C-alpha positions as a Markdown table, in Angstrom:
| # | Residue | x | y | z |
|---|---|---|---|---|
| 1 | Met | -9.2 | 9.7 | 28.5 |
| 2 | Thr | -8.0 | 6.9 | 30.6 |
| 3 | Ala | -5.3 | 5.1 | 29.3 |
| 4 | His | -5.3 | 1.3 | 28.8 |
| 5 | Pro | -2.7 | -0.7 | 28.9 |
| 6 | Ala | -1.8 | -2.9 | 25.8 |
| 7 | His | -2.3 | -6.4 | 27.6 |
| 8 | Ala | -5.7 | -5.6 | 28.5 |
| 9 | Ala | -6.6 | -8.7 | 26.7 |
| 10 | Thr | -8.5 | -11.4 | 28.9 |
| 11 | Glu | -6.5 | -14.9 | 28.9 |
| 12 | Ala | -9.4 | -16.0 | 26.3 |
| 13 | Asp | -7.1 | -13.3 | 24.1 |
| 14 | Thr | -4.1 | -15.1 | 23.8 |
| 15 | Pro | -2.8 | -16.5 | 21.9 |
| 16 | Arg | -5.4 | -17.8 | 20.2 |
| 17 | Leu | -6.6 | -14.2 | 19.2 |
| 18 | Gln | -3.5 | -13.1 | 18.7 |
| 19 | Leu | -2.6 | -15.4 | 15.6 |
| 20 | Arg | -6.4 | -15.0 | 14.6 |
| 21 | Ala | -5.8 | -11.0 | 14.2 |
| 22 | Val | -2.3 | -11.9 | 12.5 |
| 23 | Val | -3.7 | -14.1 | 10.0 |
| 24 | Ser | -7.2 | -11.8 | 8.9 |
| 25 | Ser | -5.7 | -9.2 | 9.2 |
| 26 | Ser | -2.6 | -9.8 | 6.7 |
| 27 | Ile | -4.2 | -12.3 | 4.5 |
| 28 | Gly | -6.8 | -9.7 | 4.2 |
| 29 | Asn | -4.7 | -6.8 | 3.2 |
| 30 | Leu | -2.3 | -8.9 | 1.1 |
| 31 | Leu | -5.6 | -9.8 | -0.7 |
| 32 | Glu | -7.1 | -6.2 | -1.2 |
| 33 | Gln | -3.2 | -5.1 | -2.0 |
| 34 | Tyr | -3.4 | -7.9 | -4.6 |
| 35 | Asp | -6.4 | -6.3 | -5.9 |
| 36 | Asn | -5.6 | -3.0 | -6.2 |
| 37 | Leu | -2.1 | -3.5 | -8.0 |
| 38 | Val | -3.2 | -6.1 | -10.5 |
| 39 | Tyr | -4.4 | -2.6 | -12.6 |
| 40 | Ala | -0.8 | -1.3 | -12.1 |
| 41 | Tyr | 0.9 | -4.4 | -13.7 |
| 42 | Ser | -1.4 | -4.8 | -16.1 |
| 43 | Ala | -1.0 | -1.6 | -17.2 |
| 44 | Val | 0.2 | -2.3 | -21.2 |
| 45 | Tyr | -3.1 | -4.3 | -21.7 |
| 46 | Leu | -5.0 | -2.0 | -20.0 |
| 47 | Ser | -4.0 | 1.1 | -22.3 |
| 48 | Ala | -4.5 | -1.1 | -25.2 |
| 49 | Gln | -8.5 | -1.8 | -24.3 |
| 50 | Phe | -9.6 | 1.1 | -22.9 |
| 51 | Phe | -8.0 | 4.0 | -25.0 |
| 52 | Ala | -8.1 | 5.3 | -27.9 |
| 53 | Gly | -4.7 | 7.0 | -29.5 |
| 54 | Asp | -0.8 | 6.1 | -29.9 |
| 55 | Ser | 0.9 | 4.0 | -27.1 |
| 56 | Phe | 2.0 | 6.6 | -24.9 |
| 57 | Ser | -0.3 | 8.7 | -24.9 |
| 58 | Ser | -2.7 | 5.3 | -23.9 |
| 59 | Leu | 0.1 | 4.4 | -21.1 |
| 60 | Leu | -0.1 | 7.8 | -19.9 |
| 61 | Ser | -4.1 | 7.9 | -19.7 |
| 62 | Thr | -3.8 | 4.5 | -18.2 |
| 63 | Phe | -1.5 | 5.7 | -15.0 |
| 64 | Ala | -3.7 | 9.0 | -15.2 |
| 65 | Val | -6.4 | 6.6 | -14.1 |
| 66 | Phe | -4.4 | 4.8 | -11.7 |
| 67 | Ala | -3.8 | 8.1 | -9.8 |
| 68 | Val | -7.9 | 8.7 | -10.1 |
| 69 | Gly | -8.1 | 6.2 | -7.8 |
| 70 | Phe | -6.2 | 7.9 | -4.8 |
| 71 | Leu | -8.7 | 10.6 | -5.1 |
| 72 | Ala | -11.5 | 8.2 | -3.2 |
| 73 | Arg | -8.8 | 7.5 | -0.4 |
| 74 | Pro | -9.6 | 11.0 | 1.8 |
| 75 | Val | -13.3 | 10.0 | 1.4 |
| 76 | Gly | -12.5 | 6.6 | 2.2 |
| 77 | Thr | -10.4 | 6.8 | 5.0 |
| 78 | Val | -12.8 | 9.5 | 6.8 |
| 79 | Val | -15.5 | 6.8 | 6.2 |
| 80 | Phe | -13.5 | 4.0 | 7.3 |
| 81 | Gly | -12.0 | 5.6 | 9.9 |
| 82 | His | -15.5 | 6.7 | 11.7 |
| 83 | Ile | -16.9 | 3.2 | 11.7 |
| 84 | Gly | -13.4 | 1.5 | 12.8 |
| 85 | Asp | -13.2 | 4.4 | 15.8 |
| 86 | Lys | -17.2 | 4.6 | 16.7 |
| 87 | Val | -18.2 | 0.7 | 15.8 |
| 88 | Gly | -15.6 | -1.0 | 15.6 |
| 89 | Arg | -12.3 | -2.3 | 13.7 |
| 90 | Arg | -13.6 | -5.1 | 12.0 |
| 91 | Pro | -16.7 | -4.4 | 10.7 |
| 92 | Ala | -14.6 | -1.5 | 8.9 |
| 93 | Leu | -12.4 | -4.1 | 7.7 |
| 94 | Ile | -15.2 | -6.1 | 6.5 |
| 95 | Leu | -17.1 | -4.0 | 4.3 |
| 96 | Ser | -13.5 | -2.6 | 2.5 |
| 97 | Val | -12.9 | -6.2 | 1.4 |
| 98 | Ile | -16.1 | -6.6 | 0.0 |
| 99 | Leu | -16.7 | -3.2 | -2.1 |
| 100 | Met | -12.8 | -3.8 | -3.3 |
| 101 | Gly | -13.5 | -7.6 | -4.0 |
| 102 | Ala | -16.9 | -6.3 | -6.2 |
| 103 | Ala | -15.0 | -3.5 | -8.0 |
| 104 | Thr | -11.9 | -5.7 | -9.0 |
| 105 | Val | -14.3 | -8.1 | -10.7 |
| 106 | Leu | -16.1 | -5.7 | -12.4 |
| 107 | Val | -12.9 | -3.9 | -13.8 |
| 108 | Gly | -12.0 | -7.7 | -15.4 |
| 109 | Leu | -15.9 | -7.9 | -17.0 |
| 110 | Leu | -16.0 | -4.1 | -18.1 |
| 111 | Pro | -16.4 | -4.4 | -22.1 |
| 112 | Gly | -13.6 | -1.9 | -23.5 |
| 113 | Tyr | -13.3 | 0.8 | -26.2 |
| 114 | Ala | -13.7 | -0.5 | -29.1 |
| 115 | Thr | -17.1 | -1.8 | -27.5 |
| 116 | Ile | -19.1 | 0.8 | -26.2 |
| 117 | Gly | -16.4 | 3.8 | -26.7 |
| 118 | Leu | -15.9 | 6.3 | -24.0 |
| 119 | Ala | -18.1 | 4.7 | -21.7 |
| 120 | Ala | -15.0 | 2.2 | -21.0 |
| 121 | Pro | -12.4 | 4.5 | -20.0 |
| 122 | Ile | -15.1 | 6.5 | -18.0 |
| 123 | Leu | -16.8 | 3.5 | -16.2 |
| 124 | Leu | -13.0 | 2.3 | -15.3 |
| 125 | Val | -12.9 | 5.1 | -13.8 |
| 126 | Val | -15.5 | 4.9 | -11.3 |
| 127 | Leu | -14.1 | 1.5 | -10.9 |
| 128 | Arg | -10.9 | 2.5 | -9.9 |
| 129 | Leu | -12.8 | 5.0 | -7.3 |
| 130 | Phe | -14.1 | 2.6 | -5.6 |
| 131 | Gln | -10.7 | 0.2 | -5.3 |
| 132 | Gly | -9.3 | 3.6 | -3.7 |
| 133 | Phe | -11.7 | 4.2 | -1.4 |
| 134 | Ala | -12.1 | 0.8 | -0.2 |
| 135 | Val | -8.4 | 0.0 | 0.4 |
| 136 | Ala | -8.2 | 3.4 | 1.9 |
| 137 | Gly | -10.2 | 1.5 | 5.6 |
| 138 | Glu | -7.9 | -1.5 | 4.9 |
| 139 | Trp | -4.1 | 0.1 | 5.4 |
| 140 | Ala | -4.9 | 2.0 | 8.4 |
| 141 | Gly | -7.6 | -0.9 | 9.9 |
| 142 | Ser | -5.0 | -3.8 | 8.8 |
| 143 | Ala | -1.6 | -1.7 | 10.6 |
| 144 | Thr | -4.6 | -0.7 | 13.7 |
| 145 | Met | -5.9 | -4.0 | 14.1 |
| 146 | Leu | -2.4 | -5.5 | 14.2 |
| 147 | Val | -0.4 | -2.9 | 17.0 |
| 148 | Glu | -3.3 | -3.0 | 18.9 |
| 149 | Tyr | -3.1 | -6.7 | 19.3 |
| 150 | Ala | 0.6 | -7.2 | 20.0 |
| 151 | Pro | 2.2 | -7.2 | 23.2 |
| 152 | Pro | 4.0 | -4.6 | 23.9 |
| 153 | Lys | 7.5 | -5.4 | 23.1 |
| 154 | Ala | 6.9 | -7.1 | 19.4 |
| 155 | Arg | 4.2 | -3.8 | 18.3 |
| 156 | Gly | 7.3 | -3.8 | 15.6 |
| 157 | Arg | 7.0 | -7.4 | 14.5 |
| 158 | Tyr | 2.9 | -7.5 | 14.6 |
| 159 | Gly | 2.8 | -4.3 | 12.3 |
| 160 | Ser | 5.4 | -5.2 | 9.9 |
| 161 | Leu | 3.2 | -7.5 | 8.8 |
| 162 | Asn | 1.0 | -4.8 | 7.4 |
| 163 | Gln | 4.0 | -4.4 | 5.4 |
| 164 | Val | 4.9 | -7.7 | 4.7 |
| 165 | Ser | 1.5 | -8.5 | 3.2 |
| 166 | Thr | 1.7 | -5.2 | 1.8 |
| 167 | Ala | 4.3 | -6.3 | -0.2 |
| 168 | Ala | 2.9 | -9.8 | -0.4 |
| 169 | Gly | 0.2 | -8.3 | -2.0 |
| 170 | Phe | 2.7 | -6.7 | -4.6 |
| 171 | Leu | 4.3 | -9.9 | -5.6 |
| 172 | Val | 1.1 | -11.8 | -5.8 |
| 173 | Ala | -0.3 | -9.7 | -7.9 |
| 174 | Ala | 3.1 | -9.7 | -10.5 |
| 175 | Gly | 3.3 | -13.6 | -10.5 |
| 176 | Val | -0.3 | -14.0 | -11.4 |
| 177 | Val | 0.1 | -11.5 | -14.4 |
| 178 | Ala | 3.6 | -12.9 | -15.5 |
| 179 | Leu | 2.3 | -16.1 | -14.8 |
| 180 | Asn | -1.4 | -16.0 | -16.6 |
| 181 | Ser | 0.5 | -14.1 | -19.5 |
| 182 | Leu | 2.7 | -18.1 | -20.4 |
| 183 | Phe | -1.1 | -19.2 | -21.3 |
| 184 | Trp | -2.2 | -17.0 | -23.9 |
| 185 | Thr | -0.3 | -15.6 | -26.7 |
| 186 | Glu | 0.4 | -11.7 | -27.1 |
| 187 | Gln | -2.9 | -11.1 | -29.0 |
| 188 | Ser | -5.2 | -13.2 | -26.9 |
| 189 | Met | -3.4 | -11.9 | -23.8 |
| 190 | Lys | -4.7 | -8.2 | -25.5 |
| 191 | Asp | -8.2 | -10.1 | -26.3 |
| 192 | Phe | -9.1 | -11.6 | -23.1 |
| 193 | Gly | -6.6 | -12.8 | -21.1 |
| 194 | Trp | -5.7 | -9.8 | -19.1 |
| 195 | Arg | -9.0 | -10.1 | -17.9 |
| 196 | Val | -8.1 | -13.5 | -15.6 |
| 197 | Pro | -6.3 | -11.8 | -12.9 |
| 198 | Phe | -9.1 | -9.3 | -11.9 |
| 199 | Leu | -11.8 | -12.2 | -11.9 |
| 200 | Val | -9.3 | -14.0 | -9.3 |
| 201 | Gly | -10.5 | -10.8 | -7.3 |
| 202 | Ala | -13.9 | -13.1 | -6.9 |
| 203 | Leu | -11.6 | -15.5 | -5.4 |
| 204 | Thr | -9.3 | -13.7 | -3.0 |
| 205 | Ala | -12.6 | -11.1 | -1.5 |
| 206 | Val | -14.2 | -14.3 | -0.3 |
| 207 | Val | -11.0 | -16.3 | 1.4 |
| 208 | Ala | -10.9 | -12.8 | 2.8 |
| 209 | Leu | -14.5 | -12.2 | 4.2 |
| 210 | Val | -14.0 | -15.9 | 5.5 |
| 211 | Leu | -11.0 | -14.8 | 8.0 |
| 212 | Arg | -12.2 | -11.9 | 9.2 |
| 213 | Phe | -15.8 | -12.9 | 10.5 |
| 214 | Gly | -15.7 | -14.3 | 14.0 |
| 215 | Leu | -12.9 | -11.8 | 14.6 |
| 216 | Glu | -12.8 | -9.9 | 17.9 |
| 217 | Asp | -12.0 | -6.7 | 18.2 |
| 218 | Thr | -8.7 | -5.3 | 19.7 |
| 219 | Pro | -8.5 | -5.5 | 23.4 |
| 220 | Leu | -7.5 | -2.0 | 23.3 |
| 221 | Tyr | -10.9 | -1.1 | 21.4 |
| 222 | Arg | -12.9 | -3.1 | 23.8 |
| 223 | Ala | -11.3 | -1.6 | 26.7 |
| 224 | Glu | -12.6 | 1.8 | 25.5 |
| 225 | Lys | -15.8 | 0.3 | 24.9 |
| 226 | Ala | -16.1 | -1.4 | 28.2 |
| 227 | Ala | -15.2 | 2.3 | 29.7 |
| 228 | Gly | -17.7 | 4.1 | 27.8 |
| 229 | Glu | -14.8 | 6.3 | 25.9 |
| 230 | Val | -15.9 | 5.2 | 22.3 |
| 231 | Ser | -16.4 | 8.9 | 20.7 |
| 232 | Ala | -19.2 | 9.7 | 19.3 |
| 233 | Ser | -17.1 | 12.0 | 16.2 |
| 234 | Pro | -13.9 | 10.5 | 16.5 |
| 235 | Leu | -13.1 | 12.5 | 13.2 |
| 236 | Arg | -13.7 | 15.8 | 15.2 |
| 237 | Leu | -12.1 | 14.4 | 17.8 |
| 238 | Ala | -8.8 | 13.5 | 15.9 |
| 239 | Leu | -9.1 | 17.2 | 14.2 |
| 240 | Arg | -9.3 | 18.6 | 17.5 |
| 241 | Thr | -6.5 | 17.5 | 19.2 |
| 242 | Gln | -4.3 | 15.2 | 16.6 |
| 243 | Lys | -3.3 | 18.2 | 14.1 |
| 244 | Ser | 0.1 | 18.1 | 14.6 |
| 245 | Ala | 1.0 | 14.1 | 14.8 |
| 246 | Met | -1.9 | 14.0 | 11.8 |
| 247 | Ala | 0.4 | 16.4 | 10.2 |
| 248 | Leu | 3.9 | 14.4 | 10.9 |
| 249 | Gly | 1.8 | 11.2 | 9.7 |
| 250 | Phe | 1.5 | 12.4 | 6.2 |
| 251 | Phe | 5.2 | 14.1 | 5.6 |
| 252 | Phe | 6.5 | 10.5 | 7.4 |
| 253 | Thr | 4.4 | 8.7 | 4.4 |
| 254 | Val | 5.8 | 10.9 | 1.3 |
| 255 | Ser | 8.6 | 8.6 | 0.6 |
| 256 | Trp | 7.2 | 5.6 | 2.0 |
| 257 | Thr | 4.5 | 6.2 | -0.5 |
| 258 | Val | 6.3 | 7.5 | -3.8 |
| 259 | Ala | 9.1 | 4.9 | -3.2 |
| 260 | Tyr | 6.5 | 2.0 | -3.1 |
| 261 | Phe | 4.2 | 3.4 | -6.2 |
| 262 | Phe | 7.4 | 4.4 | -8.4 |
| 263 | Phe | 9.9 | 1.4 | -7.7 |
| 264 | Leu | 6.9 | -1.2 | -7.4 |
| 265 | Thr | 4.7 | -0.5 | -10.4 |
| 266 | Tyr | 6.1 | 2.3 | -12.0 |
| 267 | Leu | 9.5 | 0.8 | -12.8 |
| 268 | Pro | 8.5 | -2.5 | -14.3 |
| 269 | Thr | 6.9 | -0.3 | -17.5 |
| 270 | His | 9.9 | 1.7 | -17.5 |
| 271 | Leu | 12.3 | -1.3 | -17.6 |
| 272 | Lys | 10.0 | -2.1 | -20.4 |
| 273 | Thr | 9.6 | 1.1 | -22.4 |
| 274 | Gln | 12.3 | 3.3 | -21.8 |
| 275 | Val | 15.8 | 0.7 | -21.3 |
| 276 | Lys | 14.4 | -1.3 | -23.6 |
| 277 | Leu | 14.4 | -4.6 | -21.1 |
| 278 | Asp | 12.7 | -7.7 | -22.5 |
| 279 | Ser | 9.6 | -9.0 | -20.4 |
| 280 | Gly | 11.1 | -12.2 | -18.9 |
| 281 | Thr | 14.0 | -10.2 | -17.1 |
| 282 | Val | 11.9 | -7.1 | -16.3 |
| 283 | Glu | 9.2 | -9.7 | -14.8 |
| 284 | Ala | 11.8 | -12.1 | -13.0 |
| 285 | Ser | 13.8 | -9.5 | -11.6 |
| 286 | Asn | 10.6 | -7.9 | -10.4 |
| 287 | Leu | 9.9 | -10.9 | -8.5 |
| 288 | Val | 13.2 | -11.5 | -7.2 |
| 289 | Ala | 13.3 | -7.6 | -5.8 |
| 290 | Leu | 9.3 | -8.1 | -4.2 |
| 291 | Val | 11.0 | -11.6 | -2.5 |
| 292 | Val | 13.7 | -9.7 | -1.2 |
| 293 | Leu | 11.5 | -7.2 | -0.3 |
| 294 | Thr | 8.7 | -9.2 | 1.9 |
| 295 | Val | 11.6 | -11.0 | 4.3 |
| 296 | Ala | 13.4 | -8.1 | 4.6 |
| 297 | Ile | 10.1 | -6.5 | 6.0 |
| 298 | Tyr | 9.5 | -8.6 | 8.6 |
| 299 | Leu | 13.5 | -9.0 | 9.5 |
| 300 | Phe | 13.3 | -5.2 | 10.4 |
| 301 | Gly | 10.2 | -5.3 | 12.5 |
| 302 | Val | 11.8 | -7.8 | 14.6 |
| 303 | Leu | 14.6 | -5.3 | 14.8 |
| 304 | Ser | 13.0 | -1.9 | 15.5 |
| 305 | Asp | 11.8 | -3.8 | 18.9 |
| 306 | Arg | 15.4 | -4.2 | 20.0 |
| 307 | Ile | 17.4 | -0.8 | 19.0 |
| 308 | Gly | 13.7 | 1.3 | 17.9 |
| 309 | Arg | 12.3 | 2.9 | 14.7 |
| 310 | Lys | 14.0 | 6.0 | 14.1 |
| 311 | Pro | 17.0 | 4.8 | 13.3 |
| 312 | Leu | 15.7 | 2.0 | 10.8 |
| 313 | Leu | 13.4 | 5.0 | 9.7 |
| 314 | Leu | 16.6 | 7.3 | 8.9 |
| 315 | Ile | 18.4 | 4.6 | 7.0 |
| 316 | Gly | 15.2 | 4.1 | 4.8 |
| 317 | Ser | 14.5 | 7.5 | 4.0 |
| 318 | Gly | 18.0 | 8.6 | 3.5 |
| 319 | Gly | 18.9 | 5.6 | 1.3 |
| 320 | Phe | 16.8 | 7.2 | -1.4 |
| 321 | Ile | 18.2 | 10.4 | -1.1 |
| 322 | Val | 21.6 | 8.5 | -1.7 |
| 323 | Leu | 20.6 | 6.1 | -3.9 |
| 324 | Thr | 18.0 | 6.9 | -6.3 |
| 325 | Phe | 19.9 | 8.4 | -9.1 |
| 326 | Pro | 22.6 | 5.8 | -8.9 |
| 327 | Val | 20.5 | 3.0 | -9.1 |
| 328 | Met | 18.2 | 4.9 | -11.8 |
| 329 | Trp | 21.4 | 5.4 | -13.5 |
| 330 | Leu | 22.2 | 1.5 | -13.3 |
| 331 | Phe | 18.8 | 0.7 | -14.9 |
| 332 | Gln | 19.5 | 2.9 | -18.2 |
| 333 | Thr | 22.7 | 1.0 | -18.6 |
| 334 | Gly | 20.6 | -2.1 | -19.8 |
| 335 | Ser | 22.4 | -4.7 | -18.1 |
| 336 | Thr | 20.2 | -7.3 | -16.9 |
| 337 | Ala | 22.5 | -7.7 | -13.9 |
| 338 | Gly | 22.1 | -4.0 | -13.1 |
| 339 | Ala | 18.1 | -5.0 | -13.2 |
| 340 | Tyr | 18.3 | -7.4 | -10.3 |
| 341 | Leu | 21.2 | -5.4 | -8.3 |
| 342 | Gly | 19.4 | -2.0 | -8.2 |
| 343 | Gln | 16.0 | -3.8 | -7.3 |
| 344 | Ile | 17.6 | -5.8 | -4.9 |
| 345 | Leu | 18.9 | -2.5 | -3.6 |
| 346 | Ile | 16.0 | -0.5 | -3.6 |
| 347 | Ala | 14.3 | -3.2 | -1.7 |
| 348 | Leu | 16.4 | -3.4 | 0.8 |
| 349 | Val | 16.4 | 0.5 | 1.4 |
| 350 | Leu | 12.3 | 0.1 | 1.4 |
| 351 | Ala | 12.0 | -2.4 | 3.6 |
| 352 | Ala | 14.7 | -0.9 | 6.5 |
| 353 | Phe | 11.4 | 1.8 | 6.5 |
| 354 | Ser | 8.7 | -0.4 | 6.0 |
| 355 | Gly | 9.7 | -2.8 | 8.9 |
| 356 | Pro | 9.1 | 0.1 | 11.6 |
| 357 | Gly | 6.7 | 2.4 | 10.2 |
| 358 | Pro | 3.0 | 1.0 | 11.0 |
| 359 | Ala | 3.7 | 0.9 | 14.2 |
| 360 | Ala | 5.9 | 3.9 | 14.2 |
| 361 | Leu | 2.4 | 5.9 | 12.6 |
| 362 | Ala | 0.0 | 3.9 | 15.0 |
| 363 | Glu | 2.0 | 4.7 | 18.3 |
| 364 | Leu | 1.3 | 8.8 | 17.4 |
| 365 | Phe | -2.0 | 7.8 | 18.4 |
| 366 | Pro | -4.7 | 7.1 | 21.2 |
| 367 | Thr | -6.7 | 4.3 | 20.7 |
| 368 | Asn | -10.3 | 6.5 | 20.3 |
| 369 | Val | -9.0 | 8.1 | 17.5 |
| 370 | Arg | -6.6 | 6.0 | 15.8 |
| 371 | Tyr | -8.0 | 4.4 | 12.9 |
| 372 | Ser | -9.2 | 7.9 | 11.8 |
| 373 | Ala | -6.1 | 10.1 | 12.9 |
| 374 | Leu | -3.9 | 7.2 | 11.2 |
| 375 | Gly | -5.7 | 7.1 | 8.3 |
| 376 | Ile | -6.0 | 10.8 | 7.3 |
| 377 | Gly | -2.6 | 11.2 | 7.6 |
| 378 | Tyr | -1.4 | 8.1 | 5.6 |
| 379 | Asn | -3.8 | 8.2 | 2.8 |
| 380 | Phe | -4.1 | 11.8 | 2.1 |
| 381 | Ser | -0.6 | 11.7 | 1.7 |
| 382 | Val | -0.8 | 8.7 | -0.8 |
| 383 | Met | -3.4 | 10.3 | -2.4 |
| 384 | Ala | -0.8 | 13.2 | -3.6 |
| 385 | Phe | 2.6 | 11.3 | -3.8 |
| 386 | Gly | 1.6 | 7.7 | -4.1 |
| 387 | Gly | -0.9 | 7.2 | -7.2 |
| 388 | Thr | 0.3 | 9.7 | -9.2 |
| 389 | Ala | 3.9 | 8.8 | -8.9 |
| 390 | Gly | 3.8 | 7.0 | -12.5 |
| 391 | Phe | 1.4 | 9.4 | -14.0 |
| 392 | Ile | 4.6 | 11.9 | -12.8 |
| 393 | Ala | 7.3 | 10.3 | -14.2 |
| 394 | Thr | 5.7 | 9.5 | -17.4 |
| 395 | Ala | 5.0 | 12.6 | -18.5 |
| 396 | Leu | 8.3 | 14.4 | -17.2 |
| 397 | Ile | 10.1 | 11.7 | -19.9 |
| 398 | Asp | 7.9 | 13.3 | -22.3 |
| 399 | Ala | 8.1 | 16.3 | -21.5 |
| 400 | Thr | 12.5 | 16.3 | -21.3 |
| 401 | Gly | 13.3 | 13.4 | -22.9 |
| 402 | Asn | 15.7 | 12.0 | -20.4 |
| 403 | Ala | 14.7 | 9.0 | -18.4 |
| 404 | Leu | 17.2 | 9.7 | -15.7 |
| 405 | Val | 15.5 | 12.6 | -14.8 |
| 406 | Val | 12.1 | 10.6 | -12.9 |
| 407 | Ala | 15.2 | 9.8 | -10.3 |
| 408 | Ala | 14.5 | 13.5 | -9.1 |
| 409 | Leu | 11.1 | 12.3 | -7.9 |
| 410 | Pro | 11.6 | 10.1 | -4.9 |
| 411 | Thr | 14.7 | 11.7 | -4.6 |
| 412 | Ala | 12.4 | 14.7 | -3.4 |
| 413 | Ala | 10.1 | 12.9 | -1.4 |
| 414 | Ala | 12.5 | 11.1 | 0.6 |
| 415 | Ile | 14.0 | 14.9 | 1.8 |
| 416 | Ile | 11.0 | 15.4 | 2.8 |
| 417 | Thr | 10.3 | 12.0 | 4.9 |
| 418 | Phe | 13.8 | 12.6 | 6.8 |
| 419 | Val | 12.9 | 15.7 | 7.8 |
| 420 | Ala | 9.5 | 14.5 | 9.2 |
| 421 | Val | 11.5 | 11.5 | 10.8 |
| 422 | Cys | 14.2 | 13.7 | 12.6 |
| 423 | Arg | 11.1 | 15.3 | 13.9 |
| 424 | Met | 9.2 | 12.2 | 15.3 |
| 425 | Pro | 9.5 | 10.9 | 19.2 |
| 426 | Glu | 10.8 | 7.7 | 19.4 |
| 427 | Thr | 8.3 | 5.3 | 20.3 |
| 428 | Tyr | 9.1 | 1.6 | 20.1 |
| 429 | Arg | 9.3 | 1.7 | 24.2 |
| 430 | Thr | 6.5 | 3.8 | 25.2 |
| 431 | Glu | 2.8 | 2.1 | 26.5 |
| 432 | Leu | -0.2 | 2.6 | 24.1 |
| 433 | Lys | -2.8 | 4.5 | 25.2 |
């Protein structure tokens, strides 16, 4: 295969198209992550609406349905990877945002268990599957678009915007749910108010579509297409030529995804139900940590272009090995200061990994299979470890009666990823091909 340098863009491509690519990829990813995560931040209300039984079993069922959405990720990554590598990055990203927006709005319109009985949780599962299918194409496409549009010495900075927008999606979802709760009584929230953040998904889909129409595909992809080197079967080619790199991507993602979905989606519920912190403290400390995370990701992405990806990736994964148990103990004290300090520490460690993460993954693969191969490694790992984090943590506490035992989950995941990073090549000075 002929290598196509990362500066293959024409004069017309820069800086106008680079700016548009950054904006459309980042904001589109933010909005899709909002759609995906608003479910987790509404878990307490969803459990009351869609499941029968006591509050604990209903909450467990709600996290199980959240995990079910991740089962569709492998199918989504295969479909969107094929479209993205064969037809183009842009069409795949447009289709992804349409499907995600539609599924999110339908969750907001879905009747509850009291109205339609067992059909309510079944339909909720179906819609979560559609959300998982759609977001599988979004993350890989956004990361690919940003890194392929980046100048050669700024791929860490550009790629970090994928994670900045992901963290910002968590932040916006948490913020909208928290703000929305101020306008309703507790009973009104259970009856109808919980639906509002989901219905906002219609607006997020429209904004993302407007941004993505008119965007051209990346210079690298266009160069591949002009040279006639776009694969007719990119998935088959990836499986034949990129097995080792995809396996590395899978283990690379384990701690990353567990940390995101354990600390940023499960933890607020843990602090409310196990530590018994009041909702205001939990929501405020979570928002502060998300702001720190969002800013720090970009700074670490910039730093990775100067000192390399691996030092920061090792600090991130190693940090979770060292800090998870002490931080979870800190939370168990029930201290307000501990809630803030613990979440800020976790945010900084996660940012050290997330800043260079997208570029490090994208740099493992060639252009003609990058969307497919990157997506397979990442999304299969997210399916196996990310979506199940809240469910496993809740089940562990129920089985052991010890809230601190859940710290074993992110610690074990971090050990796996630390070993994978040790085996990765340093790619920050290599040329994309």
